[in-house]
N, C-alpha and C positions, 0 to 999 in steps of 0.2 A: 604422807602426812609424818609432820616433826614427833622424833620421840617426847611425850611428854615427860615435866619433870617432876612431878609430884600426882596425888590424887585429887579429882576431881581441878585438874585445870581444864580451863576453857578450849575448846578448839574453836579456832576462830575462823569463822564462814560470815562473809557479811552478807549474804542472805539467808545465813540459818544462823540463827542468833541462838543463847542457850543450849550451844551442842557442848555435851562431855561424855565421857569417857566415866560409868557408874562403878567402876574396879578400881583396884588399887590399896584399899581402902584395909587398915588389917583386921585380923578378928579374933577373940577371944582363946583359942587354941592356938596361938603362936603359926596362923596362917595366912593369904590376903586373899581378897574378892580379884579374879583374874582380869584381866587389860587386855584390851581389844574384841572383848567378846559382846559389853553391852555397853548403846549409849545409847545416852537420851536428848531431846531439842526438843526445838519448838513443830509446827509443821510444814512441811514440805512445797508450799504452796508458792511460796516465792525464789523458791532455787533455781539460781542462774545455769548456763553453763560450764560456768567455771566453775563455781563447786558443786555443780552434780560429777564433775568429772574428780572434783578431789575428797567426795565425798565417798566414790567408785572406787579407792584408793583405801579404804576404811574395808571393802572386803564384806561386804552387808551382806547377807541371805537373804534375810527375810523383814519385813517393816511391820512392826503393828499399831493402830492408830486404833485410837481409844476415843476419837472427837463423835460426837453424833451424827444421825444421818443429815441433817441442815446443815450440816458445820460441814463435814466431807463435799456438799453438794454447791456449798459457797464458796468454798474454795478448797480445790481439789490438790490433793500431793501430783507434788511431777512424778511419772514412775519412772523407774532407776530400773533399765536396765535389767532384765537376769536374777531381777529381787521378786519374790514373791511377798502378799501384802496381806496383813489378817487383819478385819474390819473388828474391831469390839468397843461397842456403844457401854460402854462402864454406867453412863447417867441416862439407860433410855425409857426406867424405870419412875427418874426425877418428876415429878411435880413443879422444881425449883430449874436445877441445872444453874444455876448463878454462873462458874466457871466454863459451860458452855452457848452462854447469851451471851458475854461481854463484847462480842462485835457486835452486833446490834444493839448494845448498852449504849456504848458509845459512841456509837451513830448522832446521836441527839445529845448534845451538852449540855442541854438546860434541864433534860427529863433525869439525867445521871448527877446531875448537881443538886437536886431536888435530893434524891435521894442517899446522897455524899452527904450532903450536911446533915440530914435525921442520923448519921452515923450510925449506918446499917448495912458498911461494908465489912466489918469485923463480922457480925453476927453469923449476916449470911455467907460467907465465907467457911466460919465454923458450921455454918449447921449441912454446908455441901461436906468438908470434911465426914460427917457424922455420918453421912449417906455414901459415901464411900465405903462403908463399913456394912450397912445395912440395904441397899438395895442390891433384889436380886440379880439384877443386869450387873454391875459390878459386882459379885459374887463371880458371877458365869463370864464375867469380861478376865480378871485378872486370874483364874482356873485355867481360861485358854491362854494367856501370856505364859504362868509360871509352867503349862504342861508344854509349851513351843524350847521354853526352855532346856527339858529334860533330852531333845535330841540334838544332839550334838551336830547333825547334818543342817540346824538350820541358826546356827551361829556363825560369825556375830549377828544382833537382829542390834535395828533401831525401834526406839518405841518411841510414841508421840501422841501430845494432843494437842491441844489448838497453841497456846503458847509454853508449852510442855514443865508446866510449875504444878500441877493442884494434881489434876488427877494422874499423870506422869510421876510427881512428886511424893505422891501415897504407894503407887507402885515398887517407886524405889527404896525406900523407906524400909517398907513391909519388907521386902528380899532382901535388905544386905541386914535386916535385923535376925532376920531368921538365919541368916549365912554366918551372925556370932559379931557382924560388926557392931561397934560401942555404941548408949546411946549419944556419946557427943560425937562421936563420927558423924550418924546417923545427919543428925542434926545438924553441924555443916556441911553436911555434903547437901540439903534440902535449902537451907540459906542463903550457897549458893547463890540461884535464882538470881537473887537480888544485885549481886554481884553483876552475873553474867547475860540479864534479860533488862533490865529497866533502861538500861545507854541505849538500846534501841529501841525504846518505846518512846524517846527525846520529844519526837515529830509529836505524839499525843499530848505528850504531856506540855508540851507551847500552845499546840491548839484549845486546849482547855483552860489555860492560865488568860488566853485572848477574853475565854468566856468569864474570867473573876475566880477562877477556881484554881487554887495553890495546891501545887501538887502533893502537900502531907495528904490532900481528899483522896488523890488517887488509891498512894499507896496502897491500904486495903488491899484492896480488887484486882491493883497490875501487876504487883512483888508477890511474896510470901510473910509469913507471918508465924513467928515460934507456937503463938498457940492455936495455927490451923491446924499444928501437927499434931500437939498436942491430945488439939479435942476427938483426932483419926485413932492416939492408941488408946486414952481415953472409953471409947465406946469400943474399939475391938477386948480391949479385957472385960470391960465389964458382959460385954455380948459373951465371951468364947475364955478368959481368964490368959490366957499366954497365945504369942505368937505361933508356938508350932500347931496350939487347940486351933486357933485360927484362919492355917492353912490346911490343917487336915482337918477339918468341922465346916469350915466356912467354905473351902477352895476346892475341897475333896484333893486334898495335897496329902498325902500321907506321909505316915514314918518314915516308909522306903522308897520314896518318891524324894521326901525332904531329904534326907542322906545321897540319894544319887544329887540334887541339887547339891551337896555340898560337894560331892566329887568331880560334878563338872567345872564347879564355876569358884574352885578355894584351889592355891595353888600355895607350895612353901614359901617362904619370905627367904632370898636372897639365890 
């Protein structure tokens, strides 16, 4: 894989969009997040042989799949040789699970169009982001993901949901915040999905345009929005106060483990 020129740069694989290294971002204490150990992406169900080989060059030891059972069974990940898989259904306890239902939702343009024309897309996504904090299954899944990162033998890790934007987006934002990355850079990293995922969804945009749906209606559910991440942080602070308390009391990652994460995932600048 080529050397990346800066944090957030896309790793361009044709059959695995929205793939990037979550590292490289500076922290408040003058360090930066390690590169080459935290990779985020869409699901691996479309990964072809050539891209599987390129992905293998990253040295990934574990894949964390945040998808629901239905999502996994509908579109199973391609298995990477010698790489173990951790299945953590973040939305198992959800009665809504909008991020998990998008594929089925968009199979019917007419049904999707009715929903989108009512303007429900933004609010549905904000509800989903609240659930990333409040659902027991979300806490279990993100706790397991965080504990995995405590063992250097499991690094590098690739983690994903279906489109790599919502469940994956919150997991990344929460971790980077704990590590001391600025709010500005946390949001910058999160919003990169609109640049790195949406072009790969162009066929879906064209299909909906044929049914009279302008792409502006699709963006709320196919892309990410600052207000979605706002909602997760607002809920997190209302429930726990601080990111450290969220990890300690919500995810069971106490102060010693939090410091261990910083030791493993941060490096000096230069």
